[in-house]
Backbone bond lengths (Angstrom), bond angles and torsions (degrees), N, CA, C in turn:
res aa  C-N    CA-C-N  psi(-1)  N-CA   C-N-CA  omega(-1)  CA-C   N-CA-C  phi
1 X - - - 1.437 - - 1.537 110.04 -
2 X 1.358 115.26 126.63 1.441 122.53 172.63 1.523 108.69 -89.65
3 X 1.354 116.18 140.89 1.438 119.35 175.39 1.536 111.13 -133.77
4 X 1.320 114.00 140.16 1.482 120.96 176.65 1.495 108.13 -124.50
5 X 1.367 115.88 135.21 1.444 123.87 178.00 1.524 107.12 -105.87
6 X 1.331 115.62 133.67 1.450 122.05 173.87 1.525 110.95 -115.98
7 X 1.345 116.70 130.24 1.442 120.28 177.42 1.524 109.42 -123.84
8 X 1.350 114.99 139.51 1.466 121.92 -178.51 1.504 109.20 -105.84
9 X 1.320 117.04 128.56 1.449 123.53 177.90 1.522 110.03 -122.91
10 X 1.357 118.14 95.03 1.459 120.10 -174.63 1.525 115.72 -66.44
11 X 1.331 118.10 -31.27 1.445 119.44 -176.56 1.561 112.23 -67.38
12 X 1.327 114.28 -34.11 1.518 117.43 175.18 1.521 111.50 -101.55
13 X 1.341 116.36 3.49 1.476 123.02 175.84 1.527 110.04 53.70
14 X 1.326 115.31 57.53 1.471 121.38 -177.15 1.536 112.07 -139.31
15 X 1.320 113.64 152.05 1.478 121.22 165.66 1.513 106.07 -114.58
16 X 1.297 117.82 128.45 1.450 124.14 175.55 1.527 108.44 -100.94
17 X 1.330 116.14 132.72 1.436 122.13 -178.59 1.551 108.02 -113.98
18 X 1.331 114.27 121.88 1.493 118.91 -173.59 1.547 109.12 -122.48
19 X 1.289 115.82 143.79 1.491 120.67 167.75 1.540 108.82 -91.25
20 X 1.306 114.44 129.30 1.504 121.38 179.44 1.509 107.64 -104.74
21 X 1.337 119.40 118.63 1.430 122.13 178.89 1.521 112.29 -92.85
22 X 1.305 116.01 177.65 1.473 121.11 -173.95 1.493 114.85 -66.84
23 X 1.354 117.77 -16.26 1.454 122.41 179.33 1.514 112.36 -92.40
24 X 1.350 118.39 -5.38 1.440 122.88 -176.10 1.512 114.26 92.50
25 X 1.315 119.25 6.56 1.452 122.96 177.82 1.513 111.71 -81.74
26 X 1.346 119.15 141.88 1.419 124.97 177.44 1.516 111.25 -105.64
27 X 1.324 116.33 138.80 1.463 121.54 172.56 1.537 108.40 -123.74
28 X 1.302 116.95 126.79 1.470 120.06 -179.94 1.544 109.99 -74.70
29 X 1.314 114.71 126.61 1.483 119.46 -178.48 1.530 112.04 -116.84
30 X 1.325 119.88 -16.39 1.464 120.50 179.76 1.556 109.97 -165.69
31 X 1.332 115.34 142.54 1.478 121.65 168.39 1.526 106.96 -119.02
32 X 1.316 117.13 121.24 1.448 122.22 -179.82 1.518 109.40 -103.29
33 X 1.294 117.40 122.83 1.511 121.78 174.51 1.529 107.71 -82.99
34 X 1.320 114.57 131.76 1.468 120.48 -177.56 1.530 109.69 -114.67
35 X 1.321 117.30 137.57 1.462 120.41 178.14 1.533 108.70 -79.63
36 X 1.316 116.72 77.84 1.467 122.57 179.23 1.531 108.49 137.90
37 X 1.324 111.63 174.40 1.482 119.88 -178.81 1.523 108.39 -82.05
38 X 1.332 115.78 103.32 1.440 120.21 179.01 1.530 109.43 -80.35
39 X 1.312 115.88 134.13 1.473 120.88 -175.41 1.521 112.27 -130.43
40 X 1.341 119.47 -94.85 1.458 117.47 -177.15 1.523 113.67 -71.52
41 X 1.311 115.60 148.34 1.489 121.56 -178.82 1.543 108.85 -137.82
42 X 1.283 116.60 153.51 1.454 123.83 171.72 1.484 112.17 -151.75
43 X 1.313 119.18 145.39 1.477 123.51 179.46 1.536 106.89 -100.00
44 X 1.320 117.60 138.73 1.456 122.68 179.73 1.541 109.86 -64.19
45 X 1.337 116.61 152.92 1.464 121.14 177.61 1.529 112.86 -55.05
46 X 1.359 119.59 -32.87 1.469 120.41 180.00 1.507 113.01 -85.43
47 X 1.343 118.93 3.36 1.442 124.81 175.94 1.499 115.42 70.88
48 X 1.344 116.88 8.82 1.489 121.35 -174.07 1.519 113.57 -95.00
49 X 1.350 117.58 -14.53 1.446 120.37 -173.27 1.523 112.69 -133.47
50 X 1.295 115.64 143.39 1.475 121.93 168.89 1.545 107.45 -113.59
51 X 1.338 114.43 125.04 1.440 119.95 177.24 1.516 109.15 -106.87
52 X 1.363 117.85 136.53 1.441 120.24 -178.59 1.529 108.64 -133.16
53 X 1.301 115.48 140.53 1.465 121.99 174.82 1.504 111.46 -92.36
54 X 1.311 119.36 136.68 1.443 124.54 -172.66 1.531 109.61 -132.71
55 X 1.312 115.09 144.03 1.485 123.08 170.93 1.516 108.15 -136.03
56 X 1.334 120.77 166.54 1.474 126.67 7.94 1.532 113.85 -82.60
57 X 1.343 120.18 -13.38 1.438 120.84 171.50 1.526 106.89 -81.51
58 X 1.293 117.37 96.33 1.490 121.54 -169.23 1.505 111.77 -62.72
59 X 1.335 115.62 114.70 1.480 118.82 178.96 1.513 108.42 -160.71
60 X 1.327 114.08 167.34 1.438 123.28 171.99 1.513 108.30 -112.50
61 X 1.337 117.60 133.02 1.429 122.57 178.71 1.556 107.46 -110.82
62 X 1.333 113.47 135.90 1.497 118.97 176.61 1.501 109.74 -104.62
63 X 1.317 116.85 126.19 1.464 124.76 175.90 1.512 109.76 -110.68
64 X 1.311 117.97 128.96 1.449 122.22 174.78 1.548 107.79 -78.64
65 X 1.314 116.39 133.35 1.470 123.37 -177.21 1.531 108.85 -94.58
66 X 1.329 117.23 121.62 1.466 119.42 177.57 1.534 108.44 -69.04
67 X 1.326 116.42 133.42 1.484 120.53 -176.17 1.487 114.70 -71.34
68 X 1.351 117.62 -18.61 1.446 118.73 -175.43 1.539 112.46 -88.34
69 X 1.360 116.58 -40.57 1.455 119.01 -173.99 1.510 114.15 -130.88
70 X 1.372 118.60 0.34 1.440 120.68 178.65 1.488 117.05 78.15
71 X 1.328 118.54 5.73 1.484 122.50 179.48 1.541 108.40 -68.53
72 X 1.355 114.47 162.74 1.449 121.29 -171.57 1.500 112.86 -114.27
73 X 1.338 116.54 143.34 1.457 124.80 172.20 1.517 108.70 -130.91
74 X 1.338 116.76 122.73 1.461 118.60 -179.66 1.545 110.21 -65.21
75 X 1.349 115.04 135.34 1.477 119.01 -175.58 1.499 113.95 -125.63
76 X 1.318 119.02 -17.40 1.458 121.11 -179.15 1.507 112.78 173.58
77 X 1.328 116.28 169.28 1.457 119.65 178.83 1.518 109.17 -155.05
78 X 1.327 115.55 164.88 1.468 119.38 177.46 1.527 106.76 -151.70
79 X 1.313 114.37 153.34 1.482 120.36 -179.05 1.507 111.56 -73.53
80 X 1.330 117.13 152.60 1.469 124.55 174.90 1.498 108.50 -121.77
81 X 1.336 116.64 153.17 1.510 120.59 -173.51 1.537 113.94 -78.66
82 X 1.349 116.66 -11.97 1.442 119.60 -178.41 1.526 109.08 -154.92
83 X 1.331 115.08 168.91 1.489 119.46 179.40 1.493 109.41 -61.43
84 X 1.371 117.62 123.65 1.439 119.90 -175.08 1.554 112.73 -73.81
85 X 1.324 115.16 114.18 1.467 119.44 177.85 1.524 111.13 -95.02
86 X 1.337 117.54 -30.58 1.464 123.06 -177.69 1.543 105.95 -154.86
87 X 1.340 116.39 137.70 1.420 120.21 173.05 1.551 110.17 -130.46
88 X 1.329 115.93 152.47 1.449 120.41 178.55 1.532 106.31 -158.02
89 X 1.339 117.34 171.95 1.435 121.43 176.15 1.497 111.10 -120.72
90 X 1.326 118.97 165.07 1.403 121.25 168.84 1.538 109.21 -73.72
91 X 1.305 117.98 175.28 1.487 120.92 -171.38 1.538 110.59 -74.80
92 X 1.299 118.59 -14.99 1.473 119.42 -178.84 1.521 113.83 -102.26
93 X 1.333 117.57 -8.74 1.447 120.19 -179.08 1.531 114.49 81.76
94 X 1.351 116.62 20.11 1.492 121.92 178.98 1.527 111.80 -90.77
95 X 1.298 118.17 -26.98 1.438 121.64 -174.87 1.527 111.50 -134.26
96 X 1.351 115.54 149.05 1.438 123.06 173.20 1.530 107.46 -116.76
97 X 1.323 116.70 132.05 1.458 121.40 178.90 1.538 108.38 -108.82
98 X 1.341 113.52 138.50 1.486 120.09 177.84 1.563 107.79 -126.41
99 X 1.314 114.37 124.64 1.437 121.28 169.65 1.518 110.49 -98.04
100 X 1.324 115.87 130.24 1.502 119.42 -178.33 1.522 108.76 -118.75
101 X 1.342 115.96 113.43 1.467 121.50 -179.80 1.546 110.85 -64.43
102 X 1.345 114.77 -52.97 1.503 120.32 -178.59 1.524 110.57 -67.70
103 X 1.343 118.13 -35.77 1.429 121.46 -176.79 1.544 112.07 -82.55
104 X 1.332 117.89 -12.52 1.423 120.86 -179.42 1.512 114.90 57.37
105 X 1.336 115.86 37.75 1.454 118.74 -177.38 1.530 111.46 -146.99
106 X 1.330 114.47 163.92 1.436 122.68 171.22 1.533 106.60 -123.14
107 X 1.361 114.70 142.54 1.495 119.72 -178.11 1.499 110.23 -130.73
108 X 1.352 113.55 157.47 1.491 120.73 177.72 1.544 107.00 -120.44
109 X 1.340 116.34 123.68 1.415 122.99 176.95 1.532 110.35 -111.74
110 X 1.314 120.47 117.71 1.479 120.12 176.79 1.524 110.01 -65.83
111 X 1.335 113.98 147.91 1.466 122.62 177.69 1.506 106.91 -118.29
112 X 1.343 116.46 122.22 1.465 121.68 -178.56 1.569 107.64 -121.29
113 X 1.283 115.32 117.93 1.462 121.59 -173.95 1.554 111.25 53.32
114 X 1.302 113.73 36.47 1.445 121.56 178.76 1.509 116.19 85.33
115 X 1.298 117.82 -8.46 1.499 122.38 -174.15 1.506 110.38 -100.62
116 X 1.355 118.79 136.88 1.465 122.65 179.79 1.512 111.10 -72.86
117 X 1.334 114.45 140.96 1.452 123.29 178.62 1.529 110.11 -108.79
118 X 1.303 118.17 -171.07 1.455 123.28 175.61 1.543 109.43 -64.75
119 X 1.315 114.60 145.61 1.481 119.49 -179.38 1.530 110.97 -59.31
120 X 1.316 116.80 134.03 1.443 121.74 -176.26 1.516 111.33 -99.32
121 X 1.303 119.00 -33.35 1.473 124.43 -174.76 1.514 111.73 -139.91
122 X 1.319 115.49 137.80 1.474 120.70 173.53 1.535 107.52 -135.83
123 X 1.342 115.10 128.14 1.471 121.35 173.43 1.500 108.41 -113.64
124 X 1.350 117.99 120.24 1.423 122.32 -177.07 1.526 111.76 -104.93
125 X 1.327 118.48 177.10 1.445 121.65 177.57 1.509 113.64 87.12
126 X 1.339 116.28 14.56 1.497 120.73 -177.12 1.529 105.58 -105.55
127 X 1.316 118.88 87.49 1.454 123.54 -172.84 1.549 110.37 -66.58
128 X 1.311 114.79 122.54 1.440 117.17 -179.19 1.534 114.22 74.03
129 X 1.326 117.42 28.96 1.496 120.03 -179.51 1.506 108.70 -58.17
130 X 1.360 114.58 122.56 1.475 116.37 -170.09 1.520 113.25 -118.78
131 X 1.318 118.91 -8.79 1.485 120.26 174.64 1.482 109.25 -168.90
132 X 1.322 116.32 172.45 1.445 124.36 176.81 1.524 107.42 -149.47
133 X 1.336 117.61 115.00 1.471 120.36 -174.99 1.506 109.59 -133.30
134 X 1.347 117.10 125.12 1.445 120.18 -177.25 1.528 109.12 -82.55
135 X 1.324 115.67 147.68 1.475 122.81 -179.76 1.522 110.89 -69.38
136 X 1.322 116.03 159.78 1.463 119.06 -178.59 1.524 114.82 -55.35
137 X 1.356 118.30 -29.85 1.454 119.81 178.35 1.523 113.00 -83.53
138 X 1.355 117.62 2.77 1.432 124.28 177.12 1.500 114.98 64.66
139 X 1.355 116.78 25.37 1.440 119.53 -176.42 1.552 113.48 -117.81
140 X 1.315 118.15 -22.06 1.468 120.33 -175.66 1.534 109.34 -122.93
141 X 1.359 115.21 123.79 1.464 119.07 176.62 1.539 107.86 -96.29
142 X 1.319 114.42 122.74 1.454 122.42 176.96 1.502 109.37 -93.57
143 X 1.350 115.84 124.71 1.486 119.87 -173.51 1.513 109.35 -131.51
144 X 1.331 119.15 100.69 1.449 121.34 178.53 1.546 112.11 -70.33
145 X 1.295 117.19 128.25 1.466 123.06 173.45 1.547 105.55 -107.57
146 X 1.320 115.10 95.89 1.481 121.35 -167.80 1.543 110.73 -60.38
147 X 1.295 119.49 -42.64 1.440 121.36 -174.54 1.545 112.00 -76.13
148 X 1.291 117.64 -10.30 1.433 122.25 -179.36 1.552 113.79 -108.07
149 X 1.312 114.39 -0.99 1.470 122.37 179.81 1.546 110.71 52.46
150 X 1.292 114.77 44.99 1.467 119.50 177.63 1.528 111.30 -143.69
151 X 1.299 116.70 155.58 1.468 124.54 171.68 1.506 106.93 -113.48
152 X 1.341 116.83 114.51 1.455 121.85 -179.64 1.533 110.43 -81.93
153 X 1.312 115.43 145.53 1.469 122.87 -175.71 1.500 109.82 -121.32
154 X 1.325 118.68 120.57 1.446 124.61 -176.67 1.559 108.51 -124.53
155 X 1.316 115.25 137.00 1.467 119.47 167.76 1.514 109.94 -78.93
156 X 1.348 115.94 127.79 1.458 120.95 178.68 1.552 107.73 -88.76
157 X 1.313 115.54 117.10 1.452 122.76 -179.21 1.552 110.31 -86.08
158 X 1.306 115.72 162.07 1.477 121.52 -176.91 1.521 113.17 -59.74
159 X 1.354 115.98 -27.62 1.455 120.51 -179.23 1.528 112.42 -93.46
160 X 1.294 117.07 5.39 1.502 121.09 -179.49 1.492 114.07 90.15
161 X 1.301 118.68 1.24 1.425 119.38 174.62 1.521 112.12 -70.87
162 X 1.338 116.96 152.15 1.474 121.94 177.97 1.536 107.40 -115.32
163 X 1.321 116.11 127.42 1.462 123.45 -179.46 1.528 106.98 -117.99
164 X 1.375 115.72 123.14 1.431 118.20 178.21 1.547 111.98 -60.53
165 X 1.287 114.82 133.85 1.484 118.67 -179.94 1.526 110.83 -81.14
166 X 1.285 118.07 176.67 1.446 125.29 177.06 1.528 110.51 -125.73
167 X 1.334 118.80 104.45 1.437 127.67 6.91 1.568 110.37 -73.02
168 X 1.353 114.22 157.95 1.452 120.20 -174.98 1.502 114.61 -82.79
169 X 1.358 116.47 -13.29 1.489 120.23 -178.52 1.533 110.33 -160.85
170 X 1.318 113.61 165.55 1.475 120.49 167.98 1.519 106.09 -123.02
171 X 1.377 115.22 154.68 1.476 118.88 -171.73 1.532 110.56 -118.56
172 X 1.352 113.57 141.93 1.427 121.82 172.21 1.512 108.29 -87.49
173 X 1.356 117.28 176.85 1.458 118.04 172.02 1.523 108.41 -67.68
174 X 1.323 114.18 157.60 1.481 120.95 -177.60 1.535 110.16 -60.76
175 X 1.346 114.97 130.00 1.458 119.30 177.37 1.511 116.59 85.21
176 X 1.334 117.34 5.34 1.475 121.78 -179.55 1.532 111.15 -71.28
177 X 1.335 115.06 -47.56 1.477 118.55 -178.19 1.534 114.20 74.34
178 X 1.312 121.23 66.70 1.461 122.12 -179.76 1.501 111.86 -61.00
179 X 1.358 116.30 137.34 1.465 120.22 -168.12 1.527 113.54 -126.51
180 X 1.336 117.57 -70.35 1.460 123.40 179.85 1.531 108.02 -124.59
181 X 1.376 115.37 157.80 1.466 119.07 178.06 1.489 109.88 -148.55
182 X 1.348 113.87 157.15 1.473 123.18 175.32 1.512 108.89 -136.28
183 X 1.355 116.06 161.59 1.445 122.09 -178.10 1.539 109.90 -111.56
184 X 1.301 115.99 147.46 1.482 122.46 172.17 1.503 109.74 -69.88
185 X 1.332 118.63 143.57 1.453 119.41 178.66 1.529 115.44 -56.11
186 X 1.340 117.05 -24.06 1.482 118.17 179.81 1.520 112.33 -80.38
187 X 1.355 117.62 -1.71 1.471 124.35 176.13 1.486 115.06 69.20
188 X 1.311 119.76 12.53 1.439 124.61 -176.20 1.510 113.63 -99.90
189 X 1.347 117.51 -18.44 1.478 120.06 -173.88 1.525 109.54 -139.51
190 X 1.366 114.48 148.01 1.434 121.29 172.34 1.552 106.67 -123.10
191 X 1.358 114.34 151.17 1.445 120.60 -178.64 1.523 106.67 -125.52
192 X 1.353 116.40 127.10 1.447 121.13 -176.65 1.527 109.25 -121.02
193 X 1.325 117.00 128.83 1.454 120.62 175.32 1.543 107.26 -90.97
194 X 1.307 114.92 133.58 1.451 124.27 -178.24 1.540 108.63 -101.96
195 X 1.350 115.02 119.20 1.442 119.08 -171.76 1.565 114.07 -69.27
196 X 1.306 118.51 -39.47 1.436 120.62 -167.75 1.547 113.76 -85.84
197 X 1.312 118.34 -23.73 1.504 118.29 174.44 1.519 110.92 -117.91
198 X 1.307 119.20 8.48 1.473 124.45 177.00 1.509 111.74 45.36
199 X 1.321 113.71 57.46 1.439 121.98 171.83 1.569 110.09 -119.90
200 X 1.317 116.17 168.89 1.471 122.07 173.52 1.506 106.83 -126.21
201 X 1.357 116.72 125.07 1.432 122.66 172.76 1.497 112.63 -96.06
202 X 1.324 116.57 142.95 1.459 121.69 171.86 1.514 108.38 -106.47
203 X 1.329 115.71 120.24 1.465 122.31 -178.24 1.554 108.06 -107.08
204 X 1.337 114.53 123.75 1.434 120.72 172.26 1.534 107.81 -83.80
205 X 1.350 115.70 123.53 1.466 117.41 -169.53 1.512 113.89 -69.36
206 X 1.329 116.10 -36.45 1.445 119.63 177.93 1.511 110.62 -144.20
207 X 1.339 116.58 118.90 1.477 119.13 172.27 1.543 106.70 -89.08
208 X 1.345 117.54 -179.79 1.472 117.89 -177.82 1.481 115.09 -58.86
209 X 1.360 118.02 -15.72 1.449 121.47 -179.82 1.523 112.62 -102.21
210 X 1.290 114.44 8.42 1.502 118.65 178.06 1.513 114.50 82.24
211 X 1.334 118.45 11.13 1.467 121.07 -177.13 1.519 109.89 -94.36
212 X 1.337 114.87 158.73 1.479 121.85 170.29 1.540 106.97 -96.96
213 X 1.331 115.74 130.24 1.461 119.17 -173.07 1.505 109.70 -137.56
214 X 1.358 114.48 140.91 1.466 119.76 172.35 1.492 108.60 -82.20
215 X 1.375 116.56 121.02 1.438 120.29 -173.30 1.542 113.43 -109.30
216 X 1.360 115.97 -9.24 1.462 120.16 176.67 1.519 109.48 -161.63
217 X 1.338 115.88 145.05 1.436 124.14 169.92 1.497 111.50 -132.03
218 X 1.340 117.35 127.35 1.438 120.99 -177.31 1.513 111.48 -123.30
219 X 1.372 116.68 136.25 1.413 119.51 171.59 1.525 110.37 -74.24
220 X 1.347 114.93 132.62 1.482 118.53 -175.38 1.519 113.70 -98.58
221 X 1.342 117.88 -0.42 1.477 120.02 -171.76 1.558 109.57 -91.08
222 X 1.340 114.41 152.69 1.494 118.05 176.09 1.490 111.12 -63.70
223 X 1.316 117.30 153.22 1.491 120.88 177.07 1.501 111.43 -55.63
224 X 1.309 116.64 138.32 1.443 122.64 175.56 1.560 113.98 84.24
225 X 1.341 117.03 -2.17 1.490 118.61 179.91 1.515 110.10 -65.59
226 X 1.336 117.42 127.78 1.462 121.79 -174.72 1.544 113.99 -129.07
227 X 1.336 116.42 4.42 1.469 120.68 -179.88 1.521 110.39 -85.59
228 X 1.313 116.42 -176.59 1.484 122.20 179.45 1.529 109.83 -65.22
229 X 1.339 116.66 127.94 1.458 121.86 176.22 1.515 111.19 -80.39
230 X 1.333 116.84 137.10 1.479 119.78 -170.90 1.550 108.23 -155.22
231 X 1.273 116.82 63.47 1.494 123.59 -177.91 1.569 108.80 -67.96
232 X 1.300 115.93 156.22 1.440 119.15 -175.07 1.522 116.27 -133.43
233 X 1.365 118.64 -59.27 1.431 120.85 -167.69 1.546 110.65 -132.17
234 X 1.337 114.73 164.30 1.454 120.23 -177.97 1.516 109.11 -151.83
235 X 1.329 117.78 139.69 1.459 122.30 178.48 1.512 109.65 -149.26
236 X 1.340 116.71 155.83 1.454 122.79 179.84 1.526 108.79 -125.88
237 X 1.318 117.45 145.84 1.469 120.59 177.30 1.531 109.29 -68.59
238 X 1.367 116.13 155.02 1.446 119.60 -177.08 1.535 114.36 -58.34
239 X 1.365 116.54 -29.85 1.465 118.46 179.23 1.535 113.00 -84.78
240 X 1.330 117.41 -3.64 1.445 121.85 174.89 1.549 113.29 77.38
241 X 1.313 117.78 12.49 1.464 120.55 -176.25 1.525 113.40 -88.59
242 X 1.347 117.60 -25.60 1.462 121.14 -172.74 1.531 108.54 -133.15
243 X 1.377 116.26 136.49 1.425 122.50 177.85 1.522 107.80 -125.33
244 X 1.353 115.60 144.07 1.450 121.23 -176.25 1.534 110.36 -132.97
245 X 1.333 117.70 140.86 1.459 121.66 174.02 1.523 107.56 -139.94
246 X 1.345 114.29 152.71 1.495 117.97 -176.39 1.543 109.42 -121.52
247 X 1.365 112.72 154.18 1.433 121.93 174.57 1.531 108.76 -125.53
248 X 1.334 118.12 132.04 1.460 121.62 -173.32 1.522 112.63 -80.75
249 X 1.309 119.04 -35.62 1.464 119.65 -179.11 1.547 110.78 -64.95
250 X 1.330 116.02 -45.91 1.429 120.90 179.68 1.511 114.94 -82.51
251 X 1.319 117.48 -12.29 1.463 122.63 -176.43 1.520 109.57 51.73
252 X 1.328 114.53 55.86 1.456 122.04 -175.08 1.506 111.34 -135.11
253 X 1.313 117.63 146.31 1.465 123.45 170.27 1.487 107.57 -109.42
254 X 1.331 117.96 126.06 1.456 122.91 178.60 1.511 109.32 -93.20
255 X 1.293 115.50 135.01 1.491 124.39 -176.22 1.511 108.24 -105.59
256 X 1.328 115.48 122.92 1.489 122.29 176.61 1.512 109.80 -115.72
257 X 1.269 118.05 141.39 1.486 122.15 162.11 1.509 108.36 -92.90
258 X 1.323 115.94 150.75 1.443 123.95 -175.61 1.496 108.35 -118.53
259 X 1.323 117.84 132.56 1.476 120.87 178.02 1.502 110.48 -62.40
260 X 1.295 117.08 162.88 1.475 120.17 -174.74 1.520 111.28 -60.84
261 X 1.311 118.46 -36.23 1.467 120.12 -179.50 1.513 112.42 -90.13
262 X 1.334 118.64 -1.41 1.461 122.41 174.24 1.531 114.01 87.99
263 X 1.314 118.40 -1.58 1.459 121.52 -171.06 1.532 115.00 -83.71
264 X 1.335 117.13 -20.03 1.448 120.35 -172.51 1.541 110.37 -130.78
265 X 1.350 116.03 132.90 1.458 120.72 173.57 1.563 109.51 -107.59
266 X 1.296 114.85 153.83 1.460 119.38 171.58 1.550 107.04 -139.70
267 X 1.339 114.61 137.33 1.457 119.35 177.32 1.534 109.11 -74.16
268 X 1.335 115.68 127.51 1.467 120.48 -179.08 1.535 111.18 -106.16
269 X 1.328 117.46 -21.21 1.462 118.05 -179.33 1.486 111.53 167.77
270 X 1.317 116.32 -179.63 1.469 124.17 179.71 1.544 109.51 -133.87
271 X 1.320 115.95 135.53 1.439 122.57 -179.58 1.503 110.76 -115.59
272 X 1.371 116.66 115.33 1.468 119.20 172.87 1.524 108.81 -62.84
273 X 1.324 117.64 140.02 1.440 120.26 -176.29 1.503 110.66 -141.49
274 X 1.327 117.03 -164.76 1.486 123.89 -177.67 1.543 109.56 -60.15
275 X 1.352 115.35 151.44 1.467 120.06 -175.15 1.515 110.89 -64.85
276 X 1.310 113.95 129.11 1.461 123.52 -179.56 1.532 113.21 54.95
277 X 1.337 116.93 70.52 1.452 121.56 178.77 1.508 114.02 -73.20
278 X 1.299 116.23 93.35 1.458 121.96 -178.27 1.554 111.82 -74.54
279 X 1.358 115.71 -35.35 1.442 118.86 179.68 1.527 112.19 -147.74
280 X 1.321 115.45 158.95 1.464 121.88 176.03 1.491 106.01 -157.74
281 X 1.349 114.96 172.82 1.466 119.05 174.75 1.521 109.30 -158.42
282 X 1.356 114.82 171.93 1.446 122.04 -177.35 1.538 107.66 -118.44
283 X 1.319 118.24 141.32 1.426 120.25 -178.90 1.510 110.47 -73.15
284 X 1.324 116.78 169.41 1.443 121.59 -172.53 1.491 115.75 -73.29
285 X 1.369 117.12 -16.47 1.432 121.65 175.48 1.521 112.44 -86.17
286 X 1.318 117.34 -13.89 1.472 121.33 -175.43 1.489 114.07 76.20
287 X 1.335 116.99 16.66 1.485 118.74 -179.20 1.484 114.51 -98.09
288 X 1.393 116.83 -21.69 1.447 120.96 -171.62 1.527 111.95 -132.14
289 X 1.315 116.41 146.19 1.459 124.92 172.93 1.511 108.43 -119.25
290 X 1.348 118.17 131.54 1.460 122.71 179.90 1.516 108.05 -117.12
291 X 1.358 118.51 120.73 1.415 122.74 -176.52 1.540 109.44 -115.97
292 X 1.361 114.34 144.49 1.475 120.34 -179.03 1.526 109.08 -110.03
293 X 1.331 115.89 132.14 1.474 122.25 178.44 1.523 109.53 -100.57
294 X 1.339 117.03 107.14 1.452 121.02 -176.08 1.526 111.15 -63.75
295 X 1.350 116.15 -31.31 1.469 120.58 -178.25 1.512 113.53 -98.68
296 X 1.349 118.28 -19.55 1.481 121.01 179.99 1.501 110.34 -89.46
297 X 1.360 117.93 -17.15 1.451 124.02 -177.44 1.562 112.39 61.40
298 X 1.289 115.36 27.89 1.464 123.46 177.36 1.560 110.19 -131.75
299 X 1.338 113.62 158.29 1.457 118.31 164.94 1.499 108.69 -114.61
300 X 1.337 115.51 156.66 1.464 121.85 -179.78 1.555 109.68 -128.99
301 X 1.303 115.18 142.55 1.465 121.22 -180.00 1.510 106.90 -111.01
302 X 1.335 116.47 133.21 1.471 122.67 179.10 1.515 109.10 -125.55
303 X 1.312 115.93 143.86 1.464 119.70 171.13 1.532 108.73 -87.79
304 X 1.295 118.40 141.82 1.458 123.59 177.61 1.523 107.44 -93.39
305 X 1.325 117.35 117.75 1.451 121.13 -167.19 1.507 112.58 -124.17
306 X 1.312 116.16 146.64 1.416 124.03 167.45 1.545 114.29 70.36
307 X 1.323 114.22 178.65 1.478 120.57 -179.43 1.492 113.24 -64.15
308 X 1.348 116.48 -27.42 1.483 119.90 -177.94 1.531 111.17 -86.11
309 X 1.324 120.52 -12.52 1.407 121.24 -177.72 1.516 115.09 73.75
310 X 1.309 117.11 26.59 1.456 121.82 179.50 1.518 111.52 -65.75
311 X 1.349 115.25 158.07 1.491 121.36 -172.43 1.508 110.24 -108.09
312 X 1.330 113.87 134.71 1.469 121.03 176.67 1.556 106.58 -124.37
313 X 1.328 115.56 123.93 1.470 119.10 -176.44 1.487 112.62 -68.13
314 X 1.363 118.27 132.28 1.444 123.90 -179.66 1.529 112.17 -105.29
315 X 1.319 115.69 -25.55 1.477 120.32 -177.26 1.504 111.40 171.44
316 X 1.356 114.49 162.17 1.428 120.04 176.44 1.540 111.00 -138.09
317 X 1.327 116.78 151.03 1.467 120.96 -167.23 1.511 109.94 -143.00
318 X 1.327 115.80 136.66 1.489 122.06 172.54 1.560 107.04 -63.43
319 X 1.376 114.81 135.75 1.489 117.82 -174.74 1.524 109.96 -144.73
320 X 1.339 115.04 64.51 1.455 117.22 178.69 1.527 112.13 67.34
321 X 1.315 114.75 -164.25 1.517 120.42 -177.83 1.540 109.27 -107.84
322 X 1.301 114.06 123.70 1.473 119.09 176.35 1.478 116.44 73.15
323 X 1.343 121.84 39.78 1.449 120.26 -178.02 1.553 111.74 -59.65
324 X 1.300 117.27 134.94 1.458 120.21 -172.38 1.499 115.52 -142.97
325 X 1.324 118.44 -2.37 1.469 119.38 179.70 1.515 109.20 -143.18
326 X 1.329 117.33 139.02 1.449 125.01 -177.88 1.527 110.34 -133.68
327 X 1.322 118.75 126.68 1.443 122.08 169.61 1.559 108.31 -131.15
328 X 1.343 115.47 156.47 1.424 121.65 -175.97 1.531 110.33 -129.17
329 X 1.306 117.39 129.40 1.486 122.06 176.78 1.521 109.58 -109.43
330 X 1.309 116.09 151.57 1.469 122.28 176.72 1.489 110.56 -143.40
331 X 1.325 115.47 145.64 1.471 119.85 176.52 1.534 110.17 -154.92
């Protein structure tokens, strides 16, 4: 398996393209200069495209991924209705979703032959919209509205329209600030990191009555932490055994073990990492975690070890100015 890591550095307006080998070492293969502050990124389901959100001229840029070495070639772009805070695609690669924190909206951009088209749908009134992630069955779009302490739920229609479900949302505790979420491989649970109180919620997707319910909330901060809580990102290993979340104030990655059925998390430890880790990701083999330090201007690679999923640093690399987003492709 070949793997390529992409990191976005908005301060230097660059994407760094790295080859990840089987030992966890990175080799820089390309630096792409971007006309604007590149921030969120996502890889298409077919592994052929990298989509990036750019500001201050709000748009999504599509880069074609070379099949031999993972290098990028710009192929097209399309305007977005608000500053892109988070982007993702549906499971088939037909639609791109953009959550805009400042714009308070989520949008749907059709993708035709991999290229973004004019925006088809915009839902406004989502204060602090921080991400948009489609469910494993590709039918429900989960959209956290951080300032409203709720996660909005929309049915994704075949034409890209979004229809509010009934109920239209689920609520966190007051002041939690839901931000990013991931799904367990068994499709039964979602895990949401809350920015403002640095907790992780476990959401059961369907109880016996068809409801979505929060079944666990865990504090992700080290014992005795008393500074401002500022959680950012969350990811799960492909086998669903280990979950990770980061906090920017503490510059720490929290390590969780996941029960076999996905319903229960347990904190296994905390890993000090690069200064202000805005984003990180896990490789497709589940062996390595790559974290970006927005203030250190470096990325670090960790091996995921043992039954607890603890992290062991393998190396660190300069990665432009203000790296804040990491995605990994495999083929």
